[in-house]
C-alpha positions in Angstrom: -43.2 98.5 -38.5 -44.0 96.4 -35.5 -47.8 96.9 -36.1 -47.3 95.5 -39.6 -45.6 92.4 -38.2 -48.5 91.9 -35.7 -51.0 92.3 -38.5 -49.3 89.7 -40.7 -49.0 87.3 -37.8 -52.7 87.8 -37.0 -53.6 87.1 -40.7 -51.7 83.8 -40.5 -53.4 82.8 -37.3 -56.9 83.8 -38.2 -59.6 81.5 -36.7 -60.7 80.3 -40.1 -57.1 79.7 -41.2 -56.5 77.6 -38.1 -59.8 75.8 -38.6 -58.8 74.9 -42.2 -55.4 73.8 -41.1 -56.8 71.6 -38.3 -59.3 70.1 -40.7 -56.6 69.2 -43.2 -54.5 67.6 -40.4 -57.5 65.7 -39.1 -58.2 64.3 -42.6 -54.6 63.3 -43.1 -54.3 61.7 -39.6 -56.6 58.8 -40.2 -58.2 59.4 -36.8 -61.7 58.1 -36.4 -62.8 61.0 -34.1 -61.7 64.5 -33.1 -61.0 63.1 -29.6 -58.6 60.5 -31.0 -57.0 63.1 -33.3 -56.4 65.3 -30.2 -54.9 62.5 -28.2 -52.6 61.4 -31.0 -51.5 65.0 -31.8 -51.4 66.3 -28.2 -54.0 69.0 -29.0 -56.6 70.4 -26.7 -60.0 68.8 -27.6 -62.1 71.9 -26.8 -59.8 74.2 -28.9 -59.8 71.9 -31.9 -63.6 71.3 -31.8 -64.3 75.0 -31.4 -62.2 75.8 -34.4 -63.6 72.9 -36.5 -67.1 74.2 -35.8 -66.2 77.5 -37.5 -66.2 75.6 -40.8 -70.0 75.4 -40.5 -70.4 79.1 -40.8 -72.5 80.3 -43.7 -70.6 80.9 -46.9 -71.5 84.6 -46.8 -69.6 85.0 -43.5 -66.6 82.9 -44.6 -66.4 84.8 -47.9 -66.5 88.1 -46.1 -63.8 87.1 -43.6 -61.6 85.7 -46.3 -61.9 88.9 -48.4 -61.8 91.4 -45.5 -58.6 90.7 -43.7 -58.3 94.2 -42.1 -56.8 94.7 -38.7 -60.2 95.7 -37.3 -62.0 92.6 -38.7 -59.2 90.2 -37.6 -59.2 91.7 -34.1 -63.0 91.7 -33.8 -63.9 88.3 -35.1 -62.3 86.0 -32.5 -62.8 82.3 -32.2 -65.3 82.9 -29.4 -67.3 85.4 -31.4 -67.4 83.3 -34.5 -68.3 80.2 -32.5 -71.3 82.0 -31.2 -72.4 82.7 -34.8 -72.2 78.9 -35.6 -74.9 78.3 -33.0 -77.4 80.6 -34.8 -79.5 79.8 -37.9 -77.6 80.9 -41.0 -79.8 83.9 -41.7 -79.5 85.2 -38.1 -75.7 84.5 -38.1 -75.2 86.4 -41.3 -77.3 89.3 -40.0 -75.5 89.5 -36.7 -72.1 89.4 -38.5 -73.1 92.2 -40.8 -74.3 94.3 -37.8 -70.9 93.8 -36.2 -69.2 94.9 -39.4 -71.3 98.0 -39.6 -70.1 98.9 -36.1 -66.5 98.4 -37.2 -66.6 100.4 -40.4 -67.3 104.1 -40.2 -70.5 105.3 -41.8 -70.1 106.4 -45.4 -67.2 104.0 -45.9 -67.0 102.1 -49.2 -65.7 99.1 -47.3 -69.1 97.7 -46.4 -70.1 94.5 -48.1 
């Protein structure tokens, strides 16, 4: 039962979910910059900027992450790992993400995108 609670909490706090929440709060705040938003809200600038960068991920990756909310995927695709993907060209980022997915999902599984 505890593992289900942990999974549900991880779903709520997924990096993309946090990024979308921060983006919405930033838009509503009226701040002119991320730094101003962070000062006004008492947030850590590096954490906020790293999360907001995730919104630049290719649609293929965000669609996959939104539709594949398994414990393995949520555990594997951390903010740090996703942030690294934002620094690659879209094709390379998507390819790298799918390679990671293949390592997570056992061969012969129907779960592969």
